[in-house]
N, C-alpha and C positions, 0 to 999 in steps of 0.2 A: 603249357606243362599240365596245369591241373585238369584238363579234360583228358589228357593222355593217362593220367594217373587213375582217373576215375574209370575210364573204358578199362583199362588193365586190370582193375579189382574187380570191376564188374564181369569181365571175360572170365576171370577165375572163378569168381562166385556161380558163374552160370554153367561151369563144366561139372559141378557138383551134382550126382545123381538126385532125381525127384524124390526118391525115398528119404535121403539124408536131407534134402532140403526142407521137407515136412517137417523133419525134427526139430531143425531151427525154427520152422513157424508156429510150431507148438509153444516153443519159447518166446518167441516173438509175442505171441497171443498173450501170455501172462506177463510180459514188459508193459504192453501197450494198455491192457485194460486193469491190472492190478498196480503195475509199478509206475508207469508215470499218467496212467487216466487219460490216456492222450483223447482229447476233445470228448470226453464221456459226457460233459454238460451238454453240449450240442446235441450229441446222439441219442441222450435220455429226453431231451425237448422235443427233437423231432419226431420221435417215437411215441411219446405219450399224446402230442398234440395230432399226431398222424391217424393213432388207433385209441380213441378216446373210449371205445367199449372194451379194452383190455386192461386187464388188473395189471398191478405192478410187478409181482412176480411173471405174469406173461410177458411184459414187456422187457423185463431183465433177461427172460432165456432168449428172446429175439436180439437183444442187445449183446449177449455172450455169443450168439451164434455169427452175429455180425463180424465181430471182432476176429473170431477164428478164421471166417472167410476173408476178411480184409487181410490178414497175417499171410493167407496162403497166396491171394492174389500177388502181394507184394514179392514173394518168393518166385512166383510163376512169372511175374514180368520181367525178373533178372533173366530168366532161361531164353528169354527172346535175343540175348547178345551171341547166343551160340546154338540155340537147338535150330536143326536141319528142318527143310521143307516138309519130308514126308514126316518127321516126328509130330510137328506141329498140324500137318493135316489129319494125323491119327488121334489127337486129343483134342483139336478144335475143328469140329464137322460142320460144313455149312449144308443144310437141306434145303431143297427146292431151288436150288441154284440155276436148275435148268430153265424155270421161269424166268430168271433175270437174262440168262444167256440167249434165250430164245428172243427177247427184246434186243438185246445189243446186236445180234445178228440181223436184225431189220434196221439198224441204224440208229435206235432209240437211246437215249443216255437215260440213266436212273439215279434218284435221290434215295439214300437209305437213312430212315429214321432210325438212330438207338439212343440208349440211354446208360447212365451210369450205373448198368446193371450187369451182373454176371462179369466177366472177365472180358471188359471191353478192350483193353491193350490187346490181346491174342486177336481181337476183330482184324487187327492189321494184317492178317494172314489171308483176309478176303482176297485178294488178287489171286492167290494159288487156286481158287476155284472158278475164276472168269474166264471167258473167253480171250484168246491170246491176242495180243496188239491192243487190248482194250485198257485206257488209263484207270487205274484204281486210287482215288483220292481220299485223304481223311483230312478234316477241317480240325484245326487245333487252337488252343488258345496260347499264345506266346509265354514263356517264363521269363521271369525278371533276371534270372542268373543265366548268363550266356553258355556256360560250360554245362550246367545242367540240361539246357534246352537242347545243346549240341548232341549230347548223350542219348536224351531223350529220341531225337529225330534219328539218329543212328540205329536203335533198336527197332522203332517203329517202322522203318523203311527197309528193312533186312529182307521182308517177304514179297516186295517190290510194290509197296504203297508209296504214293507222294503226298507228304505233309504240307499243308497248306495254312498260312495263318490266317487267321478268321478275319483279319482286317484287310485282306487282300482277296478274299473268297470271289467276290464279283468280277475282278478284272482276270482273276485265273480264270474262271470259267467261261467267261466272254472269249478268252482267247482260245479255248479248247473248241467253243461252238464256231468259232471264226473260221478255224482250221479244221473243221469238220472231224475233230476227233470224239468217238464215242467213248463214254466215262461213266463210270460208276463213283457216286460222292458220298461218302459217310458223313452224316451230322449228328454229332452228341447234341441232341437239342432240348434237352432238360436244364440247361444251366439258366440261372436266374438273370434278367436284364438289369442294368442299373436303373434306380429308381426313376431317373428323369427320361429313361427310354421304355419305361413299361407302357405300352399302348394296349394290350389286351390282358385280360384274365380269365381263369378257368378254375372251375371246381377240381382240385387234386390233392388227394390224401388229405381230405377232411380241409382244406384250406382255399380261400380264394386267392390263387396264386399269378402272379405276373409272369408271362411267357414270352420266349422268344419266338417271332415269326418270320425271321429272315429265311429260314429252309422252305417253307411254303412261297414266299416270294419268290425265290429262285425257282424253283421247282416248277411254279405256273409260268413264269416269265420265258423260261427257255423252252417249256413243253416238255419236262423230263417226267418219266414214270415214278412212281412213288411206291416203296416198300417200307415196311417196317421190319427191324431185325429182332426175332424173339428169341433171347439166348435162354439156355437152361444148362444146368448144372448136373450132369449125369451123375458123376461121383469125383473124388477128389482129383483133381488135375486132369479131368474130362468135360466138355462142354459140347453142346450141340446149338447152331444158330440157323434157325428157320427163315428164310425170306417170306413174308406175309403181305400181299399188296394191300395196300391202302384203299385204293380205289382204281377205278379203270380210266377215268376222266378226270384229273385233279383241276384241270382249268374249268371243268364245270361245274365246281363246288362254289359255294358262297364263301367269302371271306373268313378266314380264321377256321373254315369247317375241317382241312386237312389237318391243322395243328391239333384240333380238338380229337380226331380219330387217332392220331399218334399218341396224345396222352391217354385217352381211354385204354389203348393196347398197354402200356408201359405201366398203367396203374394196376391193370388186371395181373400184370406178370408181379408186380410187387406185392399185391395181396397175398398170392399163391406163395412166395418165397421171399418175405419180407427181409431176411438177412443177407441177400444178395444185393442189396440197392447200397448206394454211397450215402449215408446217414451223417457223416463227419462233416461235412459242409452246411454251412447255414443258409440251406436252399429256401428257407421262408420267412428270410429276414423282411422281406416286403411285403409279404402275404398277411391275410387275414384269417384266423381261424372261422370256420363257418358257422359253428355254435355260435359265435359271439356277434355275428351279423344278422342271425335270424330275428 
């Protein structure tokens, strides 16, 4: 019952025009930033540690820009409940998709690395840009609340994507490979591993950061091609996501090099537009500041 109520209200909200939703977003910004102070301590710590060369006024400017974007992304994600494929294609454009489709036509599957940067929820519309008959999958972290998870899966799969629990990734991809099903699998690969699972560390945003390497292992094991999805915010409500090949032959790379290439791309994007990264998570809880280890 709760799921259907949530879905009903989300559907109603999603029918509100973008121009009106952005008025709500402006109010939500003030509520999150000034009213509740939602995770402001974590955001401030992440920003000051990641950009030690910036003054406090500069950090505050990035902080406010982030919360404005964060509020926008919340209302934009709600639109997924009813937005048409034509509308989302107009607002979320994927460039260089032909480079991926060319490989798919050759029977090659593709891993797509992306981060919590730009509107990663709208990336679920990627299948609209892929060859017909190709499986477009996205790996996700299962939510504790079953109703919220069911609602999230509903909106993320409206454009043809298949959501795969991260704990079932290997089994799912093995099934596709065994059935000779060409696929494109999206991995949000910048999540922090649990402390006991940390096996590799990289310099990332002024931190010695533990990183997940499962995407690299899967990509190499199954012989997938590897791309990074470079997301840019063109203007409010409009994005472009460019497929950028990480390497021509991932299997030929030394261990962890593919992961390093991904994090370098992601870091470049963050340094260019830091307000588009998700700073509310305690991403560096198991990391060390580089200046403290020198």
